[in-house]
C-alpha positions, 0 to 999 in steps of 0.5 A: 439387329442385339436380340431380345430373345434367346435362340430357339432349339432348331430341331423341335417340332414347333420352334419358338418364334424370334419376334411376334409371329412364328409360322412352321411348315415342312418341305413338300412331300413326294406327292407334292402336297403342301405341309401345314403351317403353324403360327404363334403370336406369343413367342412360345413353344407348344411342345408341352404335352399339356397342350394336347388337351387344349380343345377340351379345356377351351370348351370347359372354359367357355361353359364356365364363363357363361355360367358365371355371367348368368349368375352374376348378371341376375344380381347386377340387374336388381341393383341397376333397377334401384339405381335408375329409380334413385337417379330419376328421383334426384333429377326431379328435384333439380331446379331449372334456375340453378341449372341455368345459372351455373351453366351460364357461368361456365360458358362465361369462364370458357370464353374468358379463358380462351381470350386470355390464352389466345392473346398469350399465343398471339403475343408469343408468335409476334415475339417469335417473328421479331426474334427471327427478323432481328436474328437474320439482320444481325447475321447479315450485319455480322457478315458485312462487318467481318468484311470490314474488320478483316479487310476483305472484299466481297465475295471473298469474305469468310467468318472463321467463327461462323459456327459461333455466329450461326449457333447464336442466330439459331438459338431463339429464332426457329432456324434449323440451318443457316447458310451464307452465300456470297454473290460471285460474278462469272468473271470472278469464278476462278478467283473464288475457286482458289479462295474457297480452297485456301479458306475451307478450314472453317469447316473443321473449326465449326466441327470442333465447336459443335463437338464440344457440345457432345456431337459425335464427328465419327460419321462426318466426312474428312474430305475437302471441297471440290475445286469448282462451283458446280451447278444443278445438272438440270439447270436451264439458266445460262452460265453467264448469270450471277453465281451464289455458291453455298459457302459457310453453314451452321451447323457445318455440313455432314458431307462437305464436297456435295454441299460447299460451292454448290451454286444455289442460283443454278435452280430456276426457282431459287433464281426467282426467289433471289430476284424477289428478295432483291426487289423487296430488299427485305427478308422473305419466306418461301413456301413449305416444301420437302427438304428431305434431300438435305439428309446425309449431305447438309444435315445428319438425319439423327441430328435433325430428328433429335432437333424436332424431338425437343420440339414436338413428338413427331413420331406420335403423329405417325410421321415417318420422318421429321421432314413430314412436318412443315419446313421452308426457306427464308432469305435475307439480303447481305448489304455491302455496308453495315446497316445501310439497306440502300447499299449493294446486296453482295450475298444472301443468308439462307435459313431453313425454318422449322415451323414446329419451333414457333408452336412450342412454349406458348401456353402454361402447363395444363392448358390443352386443346387449342388449334393453331393453323399456319397459312400463307399466301401461296395457298398452303396451310398446316394445323397443330394442336397446342397442349401446354408447352408442347404441340402436336402436328395434326397434318397439312391443311386447315383442320380446325373445327369449323363450328368455332370459326366465329372465335378465330384470332389471327396474327401476322408473321411478317413485317411488310407495309406494302402487303399487296405488292408481296402478295403479287409475288406469290408466283415467285415463291414469296409467301406471307405467313399468318397464324390462326387460333381456334378453340376446340370442343375438348377445350370447351369441355374442360370448362363444362361439367355436371356442376349445374346438377350437382350444385342444385341445393334440392338434390343434395341428399338424393345425390348422396344416396345415388353415389352410395348406390352407384358404389354398390352397383360397381362393386357387384359389377367388378366382382362379376368381371373379375371372375369372368376375366379370370376364366376368359384370360386363361382361354385367351392365353392359350389362344394367344400362343397359337394364333396371330392377334388378327386371327385370334379375334376372328376365331373368338368371334366365330366361336361366339356365334357358334355358342349363341347358335348352340344356346338358341337350339338348346332353348328350343329343344332342337337336337341334330343327329351326330353326323349332321352336327359334325358336318355343319360344325363350322358356321360362317366363312372359313378364316383364310387370306390370300397373300399374292406377293411373297418370297419363300426361302428354304435352307438345308444343311448339306451333309448334316445327316452323316455328320449327326450320326457320328456326333453326340445328341448335345453336339447336334443340338448345339450346332442347330441352335447356334446356326438357326439362332443366328438366322433368327437374329437376322430374321428379326433385323431384316423383318423376315417372318420365320416359318419353321425349322424341320430337322435341318431345314430352315424355312422363312418368308417375307411379305407375310403376315404383313404384306410388303412390296420389296419382299424379294429384295428383303429375302435376297439380302436375308439369304446372303446374310444367312450364308455369310453368317453360317460360314463364320459360325461353322468355322467357330464351331469346328473347334468345339464340335470336331474337325468334320464340322467345317465340311457342312455346307448350306444350300438355299432356294428362293421362290416368289409367288402367292400363298394362301394362309388361314386356319383349318378349323377343327380339333387343335386348329392351326394357322397354315400355309398352302400353295405351289409357291412352297413346293417350288421354293423347296425344289429351288433348294433341293436342286441347288449347290452347297453354299449357293443361293438358287432363285427361280425366274419369278424371284430373279425378275423381281430383283432385276425390276428393283434395279439389282441386276448385278445380284443375279446370274443365270445358271448354266443349263436348266434344272429338272424339278419334280412336278415342275419339269425343266426350269431356268434358275439363277444364282444369287450373288453371295457378296455385296457388289461395289459401286464400280462396274468392274466390282459389280461384274466380278461379284456377279460371276463369283457365285458361278465360280463357287458353284464349280469349286466343289466338283473341281476339288473332287476331281483333284482328289480322285486324280491323286488317288488314281495316279498317285501323283505328287500334285497334292504336295503343292501348297494350297492356301485352303489346305493350310487354313483347314490344317490350322483349324484342325490343329486348333481343335486338337489343341482344345481336346488336349488342353481340356485333358491337361486341366484334368491332370492339373486338377488330379495332382492336387487331390488324393484320387490316385496313389503313388506309382500310377501313370500320373506319378511318372517323372523322369530322373534327370541323371538318366537317359531317355532310353532308361525311362522306358518301362515294359510294365506301368503299374496303376495307382490306387484310386481313392476319390475324385479330384478336389478342384473344379476343372473349369476353374483351372487356367493354364499358363500361356507358356504351356498353351504356346508349347502345346500349340507348337507341339500339335503343329509339329505333329501336323507338319510330320504328316505327308499330304496323302489322300487318306493317311493325312492329319485330317484322317488322324484328327477324325480318329482322335475325335472317335477316341474322344467320343469312345472315352466319353461313353465308357460306362459302369458295366454290371459284373455278375449282377452288381455295379462296380464302385469307382475304385473297381471301375478304375482297375476295370477300365485301365484308368481311362475313367479316372486317370487323365494322363492315360486319356492324354496318352490315348488321344496322343496315340490317335493323333500320331498313329499315321505320322510319316505314312508314305501313302498308298493302300496296304498290300505290298510288303513294305506297307505291311511292314510299316503297319506292323511297326506302327502297331508295335510302337503304339503297343 
């Protein structure tokens, strides 16, 4: 999921949230005691020292609110009394005749308007049915005509431009999807298969047509159809019966192979419907049913939701999908002879009807609140609320207001003469639909007002005075509310930063009752001893909830303590912010609740604060995502933070169980979590293996119960967890299994293989060090990748220094004769260039150019890369005197140079020029810095290995030192 928030610093005591909620907790202590949990709903950190006075400020704000309310209410009460007297006096002058006259006029207008608008809806529904019937007949006739025009015989009939015909049919008929299904006799099955394979080009033609309207074809499949007519696997209909393969569709299918050539009549219900249509020789409607099974095959879900968004606001009624609105099938016969309903039926046109279509554009804008209920003879009904040109789906069932039954207006949505015959076919899923129109109380209220009182002639002057009084009253109320709300908003802003919304409301209610009780005691003059008041300071039940189903994740950076001790504070925070910032983004995408980051430990939970059944699956996916993202990020950071950054690993632990959450009331109250589940999750992490995800038995059972058996594999042997004893744990696969069984099995054991990788590598290193064998000389792809990353880091260090050299050349910072001014003379030999003494130039100021603005030429960068790679290749694969060791020395040199500070000599600080001389140019001459880095990089080149002690080793060491000096 792009993030709306920047990643929060991971080492802060209380981290910023990444969505709406934030919960913080620490790992269990040695005494197995639960750590506190903090929750912040307003996505803000509470590390500001000012927040230390929150409790005291809260008490002051409450007193201020009460003082303002008391003072302002006194004035408001006086004006309330005056206004009440005025309204009472004005009401005395209202005549019953005027009131009844205006009131009767409004009722007449209301009924007249309803009759007019219900008639408009009735005419529109009849027009919709007429358009639908004519569109279906036109489509059937076009198919029959195409057989004649193309000299084809049924069922081998294909319309090349079927999408053009389908689009025009769907445009004004309420049809969302249209399909042509020819009837194929069993003996024609093989011929049909050959014919369909040869003529499947209509699919691409149709897709090209819809792409002209801006529809993206990226997600559509490009596979051909299957060379068969496949049936419903649960079908009980004999294969010798009539076949009706789905052939052409508008719009074209999202996936071709599972749709085209599917025998529509292999389903028993569809066979019954086809028989009813054949008997009636007329188009028929089916019951409303769930058609979500078509998503992803026949219909693209995004296109389907976009279609309904143009009709009604289906998300407004809390529908999870547009398929929650009523849909049904409509069948229309295709006759062998055009417009001859007595000829043989050679196929059928099946349409998906979206009933939403018939409820829009029924009324003018501004006319709202008329209920329309769709009923059918199959005992189904669905209700809509019409508002102007839009409609709102209320839900299934007849939901109109029963008090308006006497004003019902109905209109049929069918064209049968023999209605009783069709009603008897309801057991064959043939339904007759009708629309029933009713007004609502809200519609009536639009025509009812207080005009009977307002228009009474005898209350004119009294009404004017009442309005003036009302404005005066409102002014005082508004003045009071502004002051009260200012104080209340300040307190509410503070509380909002500390607690979730539901906890905040409960806290405010408790605080309100406490203040009321305190005021009551003060009015009675009662005083409690200090000890008693302290013991009973929390009235009412504690604010706590029990969450029975949760999965908690603990993730810890392995090797972070040693790594952070040799890096700059800025680098430490850059690592934590980058890694945990990525985790926060994943948590937002996966809807996982971030608990806290304590040092280098990351804690998260699913199933809290919003309970969810799939908490274990969600957390498992989140853990795998985090591990994958960590490995990618750490490789990227190695270039910036040093060669040892890639040695860092992540250890994950998951456990599922109940958690108690609530507010421990008192000074600086916080939202906290308690429970053994936190301790067990921490044990899963601490007893795990780097770059592995260890899960408990409870979590593994939930994952297996969800059908993800291939995700888990048991750990060899049991672990011994502090406070828990022996526990059987499992490894969670760090990769996503494929669809095949072989892939699944491979991935299931991949984690186990990774678990032994570290110990195996350590054994190999020890063997090389002990025996001095040449096994390390063998090529290793992992070593090659590591060497490549080390080269990239060294290139970045030297590239930054080269930019400084370029910036220094264009300034007056160094005079001639210094290290930066050395240039070889072409006429001399390299040996003549050697100097025993290098004179430093005179420092006269900083460089004039910004180093970050300098771009090095690509040729220089390529040469630098080749230069560093050549140095790396000159190192022998020794356990210690290797290029990796040289890179660590280089990192130490860079760190040392960055910490050169201005020393105080004889109580005074050196100026820039004196500091240049004092540090031998390290602080100002980038070429000397380059020389230091280069010396560190090459100091062990071609070292034979082994430890110092032999005469040869001692001689080599002395020669190396002499070379560097």
